[in-house]
N, C-alpha and C positions, 0 to 999 in steps of 0.2 A: 804632601801628607806621607808619611812613612811606608804607608804601603805600596803603593803607586812606585816609588822608588826601590823598593822590593823586589816588586814585578817586574821591573825593568830589568834591573840587575839577574833574577833568576833566567830570565829570558836569553838574555845577552850571554851568560857565563852557560848557560845549558846545566845548571846546577837544581837538582831536586830542592821542592821546600824544606822538606826534613833536615836536610845536610845542611842546608845554610841557617837551619833554627841551631842546631847543633853549635855550629861553628861561632856564630854571630850571639846568638842568646844563652845559650848553652840552654837550651830549650827545643825539641823536635819538633815541636806543636804550636812554636810559635806563630809561625805564618798563619797556619790556619785558624790561631787565635786572631790576629789582627784580621784576617778575612771577614770572620763573624763579630770583627766591632770592637775587640778588646784595644784599649788604650795603654801602651805602654808608659812605664816612668822614665821624666828625663832622663836619667841614669842610663836606660838601658836602651833608649832611640839614641843617646850618644854614642853608647858602645857599637849599635847596629852602625849606625852612621861610621863610625870609624874604621870598622870590619870590612865596611863595602869599598871604603876611600882605599885602604891599604891593599885589599884583595885588587884591586883595579893595576894599583899599581906597580906591585908585584907581577901579576900577568903580562905586563906590558914589556917588563925589563928583557925579558927571554926576545 
C-alpha cells in the first residue's frame, strides 16, 4: 500500500508530509488525503514511487 511506503519514507528522511506532497505529487495535501482514504491514479502512484526511489538514490551518493 502506497501510504505505508510514504510513511516509512517520511520517517526515514525526517521530511514533513506537506513538503513530500509538494515535491512528489505537486500537492501539499497529498499525504493527508491518502491518510483519509484517497486512492491515487496509477500515474500519480508511479510518479510518487519514482520520486521516493530517486530521492533515496540521491541521498546515499554523498
